VEXVO-467989 format. One record per atom (N, C-alpha, C): residue in three letters; x, y negated, z. Coordinates in pm, whole numbers, padded with zeros to 5 digits, always signed. Last residue first. Layout:
% VEXVO-467989
ALAXYZ;...
This chain:
% VEXVO-467989
ARG+10603-01688-17708;ARG+10711-01601-17760;ARG+10753-01615-17832;THR+10424-01840-17750;THR+10484-01837-17591;THR+10598-01749-17588;ALA+10261-02096-17988;ALA+10294-01977-17952;ALA+10443-01923-17822;ALA+10040-02340-17945;ALA+10185-02275-17987;ALA+10199-02137-17930;VAL+09745-02528-18037;VAL+09841-02449-17959;VAL+09902-02399-18044;ALA+09517-02734-18042;ALA+09654-02778-18065;ALA+09723-02658-18002;VAL+09216-02722-18231;VAL+09260-02706-18082;VAL+09376-02609-18128;GLY+08994-02662-18357;GLY+09041-02792-18415;GLY+09121-02753-18266;TYR+08787-02448-18419;TYR+08770-02525-18310;TYR+08906-02648-18292;VAL+08881-02400-18673;VAL+08743-02402-18647;VAL+08720-02502-18517;ARG+09202-02335-18586;ARG+09124-02400-18780;ARG+08960-02443-18662;ARG+09179-02139-18380;ARG+09235-02271-18352;ARG+09199-02337-18520;ALA+09002-01962-18487;ALA+08981-02023-18368;ALA+09015-02193-18325;THR+09188-01815-18698;THR+09023-01878-18704;THR+08996-02033-18599;GLY+09434-01796-18579;GLY+09443-01895-18643;GLY+09276-01929-18655;ILE+09375-01597-18398;ILE+09444-01748-18316;ILE+09412-01825-18433;PHE+09285-01318-18425;PHE+09353-01390-18250;PHE+09345-01454-18279;PHE+09237-01325-18730;PHE+09153-01292-18660;PHE+09155-01324-18548;ALA+09540-01448-18799;ALA+09364-01521-18854;ALA+09260-01456-18707;GLU+09666-01251-18716;GLU+09677-01350-18731;GLU+09587-01431-18670;GLN+09575-01045-18972;GLN+09506-01027-18784;GLN+09597-01175-18753;GLU+09577-01175-19197;GLU+09472-01100-19119;GLU+09444-01093-18978;ALA+09859-01129-19164;ALA+09841-01272-19189;ALA+09680-01264-19113;PRO+09890-00843-19198;PRO+09913-00935-19047;PRO+09869-01099-19062;ALA+09651-00654-19324;ALA+09748-00728-19314;ALA+09782-00807-19205;LEU+09433-00397-19082;LEU+09457-00574-19158;LEU+09609-00639-19201;PRO+09492-00215-18923;PRO+09461-00185-19057;PRO+09504-00304-19128;ALA+09458-00343-18639;ALA+09546-00306-18699;ALA+09531-00285-18877;VAL+09160-00388-18594;VAL+09218-00502-18690;VAL+09353-00448-18724;ILE+09108-00208-18378;ILE+09051-00183-18444;ILE+09116-00240-18577;ALA+09326-00225-18173;ALA+09341-00116-18231;ALA+09249-00104-18383;LYS+09279-00507-18086;LYS+09422-00469-18192;LYS+09416-00358-18229;PHE+09055-00420-17979;PHE+09059-00499-18077;PHE+09166-00501-18152;GLY+09185-00259-17816;GLY+09077-00232-17859;GLY+09109-00299-17978;ASP+09326-00477-17579;ASP+09380-00322-17703;ASP+09328-00258-17790;ILE+09139-00596-17558;ILE+09187-00657-17602;ILE+09259-00522-17698;MET+08987-00359-17317;MET+08935-00456-17443;MET+09026-00507-17542;PRO+09238-00363-17135;PRO+09212-00266-17248;PRO+09139-00329-17299;SER+09206-00662-17020;SER+09352-00591-17075;SER+09260-00498-17215;LEU+08962-00637-16898;LEU+08959-00754-17056;LEU+09097-00675-17109;GLU+08740-00340-16903;GLU+08851-00429-16878;GLU+08851-00533-16979;ALA+08399-00373-16939;ALA+08509-00317-16985;ALA+08564-00395-16872;CYS+08127-00396-16910;CYS+08148-00294-16995;CYS+08242-00295-16988;LEU+08132-00647-16751;LEU+08050-00563-16675;LEU+08030-00433-16803;SER+08301-00800-16874;SER+08377-00751-16721;SER+08286-00635-16694;ASP+08140-00949-17003;ASP+08209-00793-17078;ASP+08258-00733-16949;VAL+08164-01198-16837;VAL+08053-01133-16838;VAL+08056-00961-16876;PRO+08405-01361-16812;PRO+08379-01218-16699;PRO+08249-01167-16747;PHE+08439-01277-17169;PHE+08471-01241-17021;PHE+08446-01436-16909;ASN+08417-01294-17401;ASN+08311-01294-17354;ASN+08341-01274-17199;SER+08652-01248-17572;SER+08610-01190-17483;SER+08490-01171-17402;GLY+08694-01275-17928;GLY+08650-01376-17814;GLY+08591-01274-17759;PHE+08823-01467-18260;PHE+08778-01313-18161;PHE+08740-01349-18030;MET+08647-01520-18553;MET+08747-01548-18444;MET+08716-01414-18311;VAL+08603-01510-18919;VAL+08629-01418-18818;VAL+08669-01492-18695;ARG+08716-01640-19125;ARG+08557-01698-19081;ARG+08522-01630-18896;ASP+08944-01504-19234;ASP+09012-01612-19173;ASP+08861-01706-19179;ALA+08850-01200-19287;ALA+08921-01279-19146;ALA+08938-01417-19115;GLY+08526-01235-19396;GLY+08701-01257-19426;GLY+08778-01275-19289;PHE+08253-01180-19420;PHE+08261-01336-19382;PHE+08437-01332-19364;LEU+08201-00892-19415;LEU+08101-01028-19461;LEU+08189-01128-19487;ASP+08442-00813-19329;ASP+08403-00764-19441;ASP+08307-00832-19484;ILE+08463-00931-19041;ILE+08539-00922-19120;ILE+08564-00926-19253;LEU+08219-00774-18994;LEU+08228-00895-19013;LEU+08319-00947-19055;THR+08303-00460-19034;THR+08165-00551-19063;THR+08156-00645-19082;ARG+08460-00426-18825;ARG+08539-00450-18918;ARG+08397-00498-19035;VAL+08318-00476-18584;VAL+08442-00575-18607;VAL+08459-00554-18773;VAL+08146-00282-18543;VAL+08101-00413-18650;VAL+08193-00556-18653;PRO+08298-00002-18607;PRO+08209-00061-18704;PRO+08177-00168-18731;GLY+08439-00085-18333;GLY+08499-00063-18430;GLY+08429-00117-18589;ASN+08294+00021-18127;ASN+08288-00145-18149;ASN+08361-00187-18279;LEU+08334+00266-18074;LEU+08167+00229-18075;LEU+08144+00071-18177;GLU+08640+00288-18086;GLU+08510+00360-18215;GLU+08362+00310-18182;PRO+08724+00136-17931;PRO+08707+00108-18054;PRO+08648+00218-18142;THR+08468+00123-17661;THR+08579+00157-17720;THR+08570+00115-17877;TRP+08334+00032-17325;TRP+08367-00041-17463;TRP+08503+00074-17529;ALA+08129+00259-17285;ALA+08234+00254-17253;ALA+08267+00133-17382;GLN+07767+00210-17180;GLN+07895+00272-17257;GLN+08017+00188-17211;ASP+07563+00077-17013;ASP+07591+00218-16975;ASP+07718+00290-17069;PRO+07499-00159-17277;PRO+07478-00097-17170;PRO+07501+00048-17133;GLN+07780-00266-17425;GLN+07659-00150-17512;GLN+07607-00118-17329;GLY+07941-00541-17593;GLY+07975-00439-17467;GLY+07838-00415-17505;LEU+08016-00735-17730;LEU+08017-00619-17823;LEU+07969-00519-17710;GLY+08121-00994-17679;GLY+08015-01005-17657;GLY+07957-00884-17725;SER+08244-01107-18072;SER+08243-01120-17895;SER+08113-01039-17888;ALA+08359-01249-18284;ALA+08383-01047-18252;ALA+08364-01081-18094;LYS+08182-01488-18404;LYS+08288-01471-18340;LYS+08217-01298-18289;VAL+08133-01666-18732;VAL+08122-01566-18641;VAL+08241-01541-18521;THR+08038-01941-18916;THR+08166-01887-18920;THR+08091-01764-18789;ALA+07957-02151-19153;ALA+07957-02071-19104;ALA+08025-02006-19035;ASN+07974-02319-19468;ASN+07984-02348-19276;ASN+07943-02292-19177;PRO+07932-02184-19636;PRO+08035-02194-19655;PRO+08025-02237-19513;CYS+07698-01869-19648;CYS+07674-02025-19601;CYS+07787-02070-19604;ALA+07685-01628-19604;ALA+07687-01674-19814;ALA+07702-01855-19747;ALA+07659-01497-19409;ALA+07799-01546-19442;ALA+07801-01628-19572;PHE+07354-01486-19403;PHE+07464-01546-19316;PHE+07569-01607-19338;ARG+07369-01234-19500;ARG+07285-01365-19624;ARG+07383-01499-19533;ALA+07492-01085-19407;ALA+07520-01112-19554;ALA+07437-01219-19567;LEU+07353-01104-19188;LEU+07468-01126-19189;LEU+07550-01199-19282;ALA+07129-00898-19272;ALA+07097-01076-19218;ALA+07197-01092-19258;ALA+07263-00717-19297;ALA+07195-00739-19475;ALA+07154-00899-19413;ARG+07335-00593-19100;ARG+07451-00615-19197;ARG+07376-00730-19275;TRP+07101-00564-18928;TRP+07164-00594-18880;TRP+07248-00654-19033;ARG+07019-00301-19114;ARG+06927-00490-19135;ARG+07005-00601-19087;GLY+07187-00135-19039;GLY+07199-00195-19175;GLY+07122-00289-19204;LEU+07179-00087-18782;LEU+07331-00163-18831;LEU+07284-00203-18962;SER+06941+00032-18822;SER+06940-00064-18720;SER+07072-00146-18770;ASP+07009+00243-18933;ASP+06900+00185-18954;ASP+06908+00028-18939;PRO+07165+00413-18767;PRO+07216+00300-18895;PRO+07094+00257-18971;ASP+07200+00213-18417;ASP+07191+00321-18508;ASP+07151+00272-18670;ARG+07244+00054-18235;ARG+07372+00096-18314;ARG+07335+00195-18421;ARG+07143-00243-18095;ARG+07127-00141-18144;ARG+07197-00055-18285;ALA+07237-00515-18068;ALA+07237-00456-17980;ALA+07259-00300-18022;PRO+07438-00722-18229;PRO+07393-00583-18285;PRO+07337-00515-18145;LEU+07458-01014-18193;LEU+07406-00901-18140;LEU+07318-00800-18166;GLY+07582-01210-18362;GLY+07431-01175-18422;GLY+07360-01059-18320;ALA+07856-01188-18280;ALA+07885-01089-18362;ALA+07675-01114-18444;HIS+07880-01411-18065;HIS+07843-01246-18033;HIS+07808-01130-18141;ASN+07735-01718-18221;ASN+07795-01605-18102;ASN+07765-01443-18033;LEU+07865-01827-18494;LEU+07791-01741-18464;LEU+07840-01688-18347;ILE+07865-02190-18579;ILE+07973-02048-18536;ILE+07864-01947-18430;ILE+07855-02382-18783;ILE+07754-02337-18728;ILE+07809-02121-18695;ALA+07927-02751-18882;ALA+07954-02632-18866;ALA+07873-02495-18774;THR+07781-02978-19110;THR+07785-02898-18976;THR+07814-02764-18935;ALA+07714-03053-19373;ALA+07858-03117-19286;ALA+07857-03039-19132;PRO+07523-02937-19445;PRO+07575-02888-19493;PRO+07730-02896-19394;PHE+07219-02872-19318;PHE+07303-02954-19302;PHE+07432-02876-19301;ASP+07050-02697-19537;ASP+06981-02769-19472;ASP+07061-02926-19370;ARG+07181-02465-19442;ARG+07170-02560-19587;ARG+07163-02718-19558;ALA+07199-02410-19162;ALA+07315-02420-19271;ALA+07341-02506-19379;LEU+06941-02381-19129;LEU+06995-02487-19093;LEU+07098-02542-19150;ALA+06869-02156-19274;ALA+06801-02238-19362;ALA+06858-02386-19265;VAL+07025-01952-19181;VAL+07045-01983-19317;VAL+07011-02128-19366;ALA+06823-01975-18941;ALA+06980-02031-18928;ALA+07090-02089-19084;GLU+06649-01820-19059;GLU+06682-01976-18973;GLU+06752-02085-18994;ASP+06762-01575-19042;ASP+06705-01655-19164;ASP+06686-01776-19168;LEU+06792-01486-18780;LEU+06922-01544-18886;LEU+06921-01587-19050;ASN+06707-01343-18650;ASN+06658-01439-18656;ASN+06793-01607-18759;TRP+06802-01076-18607;TRP+06655-01083-18675;TRP+06652-01293-18715;TRP+07034-01106-18480;TRP+07029-01114-18634;TRP+06875-01166-18701;PRO+06928-01370-18192;PRO+07019-01198-18251;PRO+07004-01193-18420;THR+07164-01633-18101;THR+07065-01575-18175;THR+07095-01456-18168;GLN+07363-01879-18051;GLN+07384-01696-18005;GLN+07232-01683-18022;LEU+07566-02072-18204;LEU+07461-02055-18209;LEU+07446-01931-18149;ASP+07735-02398-18153;ASP+07773-02242-18163;ASP+07600-02212-18123;PHE+07821-02683-18401;PHE+07716-02586-18319;PHE+07757-02435-18332;ARG+08048-02943-18375;ARG+08003-02840-18458;ARG+07908-02748-18338;LEU+08031-03295-18377;LEU+08066-03195-18330;LEU+08012-03056-18396;GLY+08092-03563-18471;GLY+08175-03416-18578;GLY+08184-03344-18475;HIS+07895-03714-18417;HIS+07978-03696-18308;HIS+08105-03608-18424;ARG+07726-03718-18697;ARG+07757-03792-18634;ARG+07871-03844-18520;GLN+07691-03407-18648;GLN+07735-03477-18752;GLN+07819-03664-18709;LEU+07399-03439-18437;LEU+07601-03398-18421;LEU+07699-03410-18524;LEU+07215-03532-18498;LEU+07280-03629-18449;LEU+07440-03569-18450;ALA+07067-03267-18614;ALA+07115-03369-18702;ALA+07187-03441-18652;TYR+06910-03195-18387;TYR+07031-03086-18401;TYR+07155-03234-18554;GLY+06750-03342-18320;GLY+06863-03372-18219;GLY+06931-03281-18317;ALA+06597-03314-18514;ALA+06600-03402-18535;ALA+06758-03446-18417;ARG+06554-03008-18492;ARG+06633-03048-18531;ARG+06675-03144-18557;TRP+06357-03023-18230;TRP+06482-02974-18205;TRP+06575-03016-18330;THR+06121-03171-18341;THR+06231-03253-18278;THR+06320-03183-18261;GLU+06096-02992-18556;GLU+06135-03086-18636;GLU+06238-03142-18455;ASP+06194-02585-18571;ASP+06120-02719-18479;ASP+06165-02835-18478;SER+06344-02443-18685;SER+06267-02436-18726;SER+06189-02577-18624;MET+06506-02325-18421;MET+06606-02397-18497;MET+06472-02433-18600;LEU+06369-02213-18205;LEU+06357-02343-18166;LEU+06414-02433-18346;THR+06233-01981-18407;THR+06260-02033-18317;THR+06276-02200-18300;ARG+05837-01828-18401;ARG+05985-01907-18513;ARG+06104-01961-18389;GLY+05606-01573-18452;GLY+05694-01688-18423;GLY+05813-01757-18473;ARG+05543-01367-18658;ARG+05454-01399-18577;ARG+05530-01539-18436;GLY+05805-01355-18777;GLY+05676-01417-18842;GLY+05597-01427-18769;VAL+05924-01122-18570;VAL+05917-01230-18724;VAL+05852-01204-18776;ALA+05865-00919-18454;ALA+05810-01016-18376;ALA+05825-01115-18465;ASP+06055-00678-18472;ASP+05914-00659-18578;ASP+05789-00757-18551;PRO+06286-00752-18423;PRO+06252-00735-18542;PRO+06092-00756-18600;SER+06241-00921-18126;SER+06245-00815-18123;SER+06252-00820-18331;ASP+06123-01164-18016;ASP+06266-01103-17894;ASP+06265-00963-17985;PRO+06141-01487-18140;PRO+06095-01349-18121;PRO+06202-01253-18090;GLY+06306-01776-17927;GLY+06213-01697-18062;GLY+06153-01582-18052;GLY+06565-01925-17821;GLY+06492-01825-17838;GLY+06437-01795-17925;PRO+06804-02131-17949;PRO+06741-02137-17939;PRO+06541-02098-17925;LYS+07099-02251-17686;LYS+06996-02139-17715;LYS+06850-02133-17759;HIS+07333-02464-17698;HIS+07151-02448-17717;HIS+07066-02339-17751;ARG+07594-02580-17721;ARG+07579-02507-17806;ARG+07366-02510-17665;VAL+07865-02773-17911;VAL+07763-02799-17801;VAL+07698-02586-17867;SER+08191-02865-17959;SER+08043-02839-17974;SER+08000-02813-17923;ARG+08394-02944-17824;ARG+08405-02969-17984;ARG+08293-02899-18051;VAL+08557-03150-17589;VAL+08449-03067-17629;VAL+08463-03122-17793;LEU+08820-03247-17455;LEU+08796-03120-17531;LEU+08688-03063-17559;PRO+08763-03542-17419;PRO+08816-03511-17541;PRO+08829-03351-17640;CYS+08425-03653-17420;CYS+08547-03600-17339;CYS+08636-03542-17434;ALA+08251-03772-17589;ALA+08345-03843-17500;ALA+08443-03807-17459;ALA+08056-03603-17631;ALA+08187-03587-17727;ALA+08272-03665-17621;GLN+07906-03593-17454;GLN+08001-03506-17408;GLN+08050-03503-17511;GLY+07804-03852-17479;GLY+07866-03807-17318;GLY+07949-03704-17361;ALA+07635-03830-17688;ALA+07749-03894-17704;ALA+07818-03882-17543;LEU+07472-03557-17607;LEU+07565-03589-17695;LEU+07661-03695-17718;VAL+07299-03787-17399;VAL+07380-03622-17377;VAL+07503-03622-17463;ALA+07257-03971-17583;ALA+07273-04034-17482;ALA+07349-03888-17452;ALA+07057-03763-17755;ALA+07133-03891-17816;ALA+07244-03951-17739;VAL+06861-03663-17588;VAL+06958-03534-17657;VAL+07064-03692-17715;ASP+06664-03720-17384;ASP+06770-03820-17369;ASP+06913-03697-17472;ASP+06398-03602-17482;ASP+06433-03709-17464;ASP+06569-03721-17514;ARG+06549-03200-17658;ARG+06574-03340-17514;ARG+06482-03506-17569;ASP+06616-03056-17827;ASP+06522-03108-17806;ASP+06449-03199-17725;LEU+06861-03005-17733;LEU+06841-03048-17869;LEU+06747-03148-17878;TRP+07052-03006-17483;TRP+06943-02911-17522;TRP+06885-03014-17618;ALA+07421-02852-17442;ALA+07315-03010-17478;ALA+07178-02929-17563;GLN+07744-02769-17327;GLN+07491-02777-17284;GLN+07491-02902-17369;ALA+07994-02739-17488;ALA+07899-02808-17380;ALA+07732-02729-17410;VAL+08236-02586-17535;VAL+08159-02561-17606;VAL+08028-02648-17507;ILE+08581-02714-17530;ILE+08477-02708-17479;ILE+08354-02683-17576;ALA+08974-02632-17482;ALA+08851-02686-17582;ALA+08696-02643-17451;ASN+09093-02487-17335;ASN+09231-02564-17408;ASN+09066-02642-17558;PRO+09017-02406-16963;PRO+09035-02421-17100;PRO+09155-02525-17198;LEU+09380-02416-16867;LEU+09239-02311-16910;LEU+09137-02399-16866;GLY+09561-02612-16720;GLY+09590-02546-16847;GLY+09510-02453-16978;TRP+09440-02629-16475;TRP+09556-02471-16476;TRP+09611-02482-16649;GLU+09425-02895-16444;GLU+09465-02795-16295;GLU+09527-02726-16411;ALA+09291-02957-16660;ALA+09393-02968-16601;ALA+09471-02986-16496;ALA+09045-02744-16694;ALA+09195-02773-16786;ALA+09310-02856-16761;LEU+08939-02797-16455;LEU+08994-02664-16471;LEU+09086-02706-16571;GLY+08814-03070-16548;GLY+08935-03047-16452;GLY+08985-02934-16400;ALA+08658-02960-16765;ALA+08759-03082-16788;ALA+08882-03037-16678;ALA+08486-02871-16605;ALA+08562-02784-16772;ALA+08733-02837-16737;TYR+08362-03026-16512;TYR+08372-02923-16453;TYR+08481-02837-16527;ALA+08225-03207-16681;ALA+08351-03303-16610;ALA+08369-03145-16537;THR+08045-03002-16794;THR+08187-03049-16896;THR+08272-03113-16797;GLU+07913-03034-16593;GLU+08005-02873-16596;GLU+08085-02936-16729;GLY+07804-03227-16590;GLY+07873-03210-16529;GLY+07923-03128-16494;LEU+07656-03259-16797;LEU+07804-03388-16831;LEU+07848-03314-16706;PRO+07381-03175-16780;PRO+07487-03057-16828;PRO+07631-03120-16878;ASP+07195-03129-16527;ASP+07299-03227-16551;ASP+07439-03126-16620;GLY+06976-03024-16544;GLY+06954-03149-16534;GLY+07084-03215-16564;PRO+07038-02731-16588;PRO+06999-02872-16733;PRO+07005-02975-16703;ASP+07287-02615-16453;ASP+07189-02644-16420;ASP+07166-02793-16505;TRP+07447-02366-16685;TRP+07478-02490-16560;TRP+07382-02551-16561;GLU+07510-02192-16849;GLU+07397-02190-16803;GLU+07368-02293-16649;THR+07759-02213-16945;THR+07714-02097-16831;THR+07614-02126-16776;GLU+07960-02309-17275;GLU+07862-02363-17125;GLU+07819-02202-17069;VAL+08277-02140-17336;VAL+08149-02227-17348;VAL+08084-02230-17264;TYR+08585-02254-17349;TYR+08495-02256-17264;TYR+08362-02252-17312;VAL+08889-02121-17524;VAL+08759-02176-17543;VAL+08631-02159-17441;SER+09200-02131-17462;SER+09073-02069-17483;SER+08961-02150-17523;ALA+09553-02006-17547;ALA+09427-02083-17498;ALA+09320-02006-17496;VAL+09738-01812-17531;VAL+09781-01886-17520;VAL+09650-02040-17504;ILE+09771-01500-17387;ILE+09683-01568-17409;ILE+09717-01719-17420;ASP+09906-01209-17432;ASP+10001-01399-17470;ASP+09879-01463-17471;HIS+09858-00928-17228;HIS+09850-00985-17383;HIS+09896-01162-17377;PRO+09937-00750-17033;PRO+10055-00841-17081;PRO+10016-00926-17221;ALA+09606-00949-16833;ALA+09805-00916-16872;ALA+09820-00807-16936;ALA+09371-01075-16870;ALA+09474-01029-16954;ALA+09574-00979-16960;ASP+09366-01096-16555;ASP+09263-00940-16639;ASP+09331-00967-16776;ARG+09488-01276-16518;ARG+09526-01142-16429;ARG+09506-01019-16512;ARG+09394-01489-16620;ARG+09533-01477-16677;ARG+09574-01316-16608;TYR+09127-01471-16475;TYR+09155-01425-16625;TYR+09252-01408-16722;ASP+09274-01590-16245;ASP+09164-01440-16235;ASP+09112-01352-16395;ASP+09335-01770-16344;ASP+09425-01712-16259;ASP+09377-01573-16258;PRO+08999-01922-16397;PRO+09196-01873-16503;PRO+09275-01828-16398;LEU+08799-01759-16221;LEU+08894-01875-16273;LEU+08986-01871-16317;TYR+08490-01704-16089;TYR+08612-01650-16186;TYR+08706-01786-16248;ARG+08348-01566-15781;ARG+08426-01656-15863;ARG+08529-01649-15966;ARG+08055-01447-15916;ARG+08125-01440-15803;ARG+08274-01566-15864;LYS+07845-01200-16047;LYS+07793-01346-15895;LYS+07906-01385-15822;ILE+07901-00963-16159;ILE+07925-01106-16168;ILE+07915-01288-16166;ALA+07795-00817-16053;ALA+07932-00776-16032;ALA+07948-00874-16071;GLU+07484-00795-16130;GLU+07532-00856-15973;GLU+07725-00892-15959;TYR+07329-00771-16368;TYR+07428-00832-16374;TYR+07509-00864-16199;ASP+07190-00484-16454;ASP+07233-00499-16374;ASP+07359-00626-16346;GLY+07168-00547-16844;GLY+07088-00500-16691;GLY+07152-00524-16579;TYR+07273-00658-17063;TYR+07362-00579-17004;TYR+07291-00538-16857;ARG+07079-00868-17076;ARG+07106-00712-17191;ARG+07196-00610-17136;PHE+06860-00962-16837;PHE+06984-00962-16890;PHE+07034-00830-16970;PRO+06640-01132-16693;PRO+06618-01046-16761;PRO+06768-01044-16840;ILE+06721-01211-16349;ILE+06653-01237-16470;ILE+06706-01130-16572;ARG+06764-01260-16009;ARG+06753-01199-16129;ARG+06691-01198-16279;VAL+06808-01390-15697;VAL+06787-01426-15843;VAL+06888-01322-15958;GLY+07005-01362-15484;GLY+06864-01298-15525;GLY+06787-01342-15622;PRO+07258-01647-15551;PRO+07179-01486-15470;PRO+07036-01492-15496;LYS+07290-01750-15846;LYS+07204-01748-15737;LYS+07258-01609-15676;LEU+07318-01742-16137;LEU+07407-01662-16098;LEU+07407-01659-15887;TRP+07097-01888-16225;TRP+07101-01765-16279;TRP+07175-01670-16209;PRO+07180-02149-16170;PRO+07062-02081-16129;PRO+07055-01979-16168;HIS+07391-02282-16098;HIS+07412-02198-16183;HIS+07263-02141-16143;PRO+07591-02537-15955;PRO+07471-02533-16026;PRO+07411-02419-16125;ASN+07869-02437-15754;ASN+07830-02486-15890;ASN+07720-02452-15888;ARG+07993-02279-15513;ARG+07973-02427-15547;ARG+07945-02526-15649;ASP+07906-02028-15603;ASP+07881-02074-15437;ASP+07925-02217-15367;PRO+07987-01989-15846;PRO+07871-01946-15813;PRO+07836-02049-15620;GLU+08196-02068-16083;GLU+08185-02049-15891;GLU+08053-02106-15833;TRP+08350-02000-16365;TRP+08252-02024-16282;TRP+08310-01992-16156;PHE+08421-01970-16684;PHE+08471-01986-16631;PHE+08366-02063-16471;HIS+08428-01758-16990;HIS+08339-01905-16912;HIS+08455-01848-16775;GLN+08489-01726-17389;GLN+08484-01716-17248;GLN+08467-01820-17122;HIS+08556-01716-17654;HIS+08428-01729-17608;HIS+08483-01671-17448;ALA+08782-01712-17847;ALA+08750-01822-17879;ALA+08613-01872-17738;ASP+09167-01743-17682;ASP+09017-01612-17669;ASP+08921-01756-17745;LEU+09432-01656-17916;LEU+09321-01793-17889;LEU+09158-01678-17806;ILE+09729-01586-17867;ILE+09565-01497-17865;ILE+09505-01604-17821;PRO+10025-01438-18033;PRO+09911-01540-17897;PRO+09815-01516-17965;GLY+10069-01112-18131;GLY+10123-01229-18153;GLY+10045-01310-18021;ASP+10072-00851-18241;ASP+10177-00853-18091;ASP+10231-00988-18069;TYR+09882-00564-18444;TYR+09940-00686-18367;TYR+09976-00734-18225;ARG+10072-00308-18536;ARG+09933-00407-18448;ARG+09980-00531-18376;SER+10063-00226-18870;SER+10081-00325-18760;SER+10057-00375-18641;MET+10064+00053-19042;MET+10017+00023-18956;MET+10072-00064-18839;
């Protein structure tokens, strides 16, 4: 086994300054339901200098900024903020922007987002059933006609779609992928396999397998933390290996989800953990996991720094 020591493109991370920018969920005194529990520790400035310090000594050469639930009344404001960081710091190198696809102004918002050279994708969490047992008693926005009409506009602008939804909603994502084959769908956080008992993981894997059969589907190995548990290769290795088994390394990409996942781990040891998990893979597959897939899917031009 040869552990990867090359350049890394982080396909899922966030920057924010809650004291100066409009993040309703990060305001003092605000508490929303959160899968990692208490998140007060991330209600703080997190900028490229913080991120680079956390990631050292790993060779992060580029990153993808993913929308941060900025005030939805000003989606283009967040994009301008992220682009400003890129101009000042050299990070991020691509943006997943906010766009609520069922709003009356979706055409104008998508046109505005696509006008930014760094925007590659948009994200709108589709909600829906909050447990596997609730499937059938409700649907996500992926099945809503108004939302799908907004989604149809993505192809016009050459935009991808970042999907964040639990695995039990992925049959709707399969229908979406098949109905709009020209639009790439990038599944965030491995489909959120929150429960790791054998039955839950088996059902997660089956849902992922159906989604992986769609040629326009890719997935991020990101957001794998567990509440009140340390992030370890032993805990998360089975999830990452399943993703690679189902999608192939050329459709799986590493994402740190920092600073959110700082609630579960420090960044540098987490990256070490990912490197340990994929060490048995061929060098070309490790390269795809850490940089190649994200570079291709998001169209990021980066070169190695070592």
